[in-house]
C-alpha angles and dihedrals in degrees: 000000000000090000090053092052090049092050092052092046093049094063098022091207125097108201111214119211110198121165135014119332099172093245092300095122094116091050090050091049090052092050092048094047092049088054095052103265111131104179134056138166134200114214116231092229089067120100111265092002097157092049090049093050091050092048094050094043091051093050102035109014092111093053106030137042103246118196147164126243136201089034107168107164140045090240090058089051089057092047096051092045090056090053094054104265112152100188132038125211126190133183089226142040108256112164093201090057091047092051093046090051093051092045087062093048094249129138113259122215109170124181118255135178104178136043089247091057090047092053092045091050094050091046089053090055105268115161095206136355127236107223100216135215085011094178088071093053109030134194092304090066092053091048092048092048091056090064097072096017107038096155097055115110107226126198111190109205131184127058094010111159122179089261094051090044089062090054092049092051091048087052091054105265115161095211140337132234115225127186127156092009086067109024102020125129134053111321090202094062119105112258094015095124091050089055089051089054091052092050091047091053090051089057091046089052091049090054092049092049091046 
């Protein structure tokens, strides 16, 4: 678990794969890793999500933090753990999901929108909290939250561009979750993976500048 947290912290970006990527998940993982991103999740509402998680974990699990997103039930926690996921992300704060995640020795990152939800998540054992949807709250929320809760690892997710990522890090965010801004578009298009590499490098530069 500690190694997973360190891997996420090293790159400070969790790449979110949601949708169909034509079985190219391992290629995408390689491109992201080469560009300095050391954590990625596959959302369970993506086609073939469990197969993709297993494929990425098998190829990159020793170098990257591989996780599952949109995890809503304790049964899903068990399923993704069996496929090699090492962290679990949810859009909501469900204490039963948090406890099931921790019982398997996995890193828990539930979604929260209010300070009360953040405190409840941490009390249930969460390792970090996904601030979601972050676009509705902004960097000022993260900065304000650090006043009473300075030790909480926050992961703003939703609408995070490289420029906004800098603002979140300045506000004290531990990491950011990035989906379509990083891996959006049609994976079958020529040159798509090269564009992903360029976007990934933009995030890496934002982190370095931050």
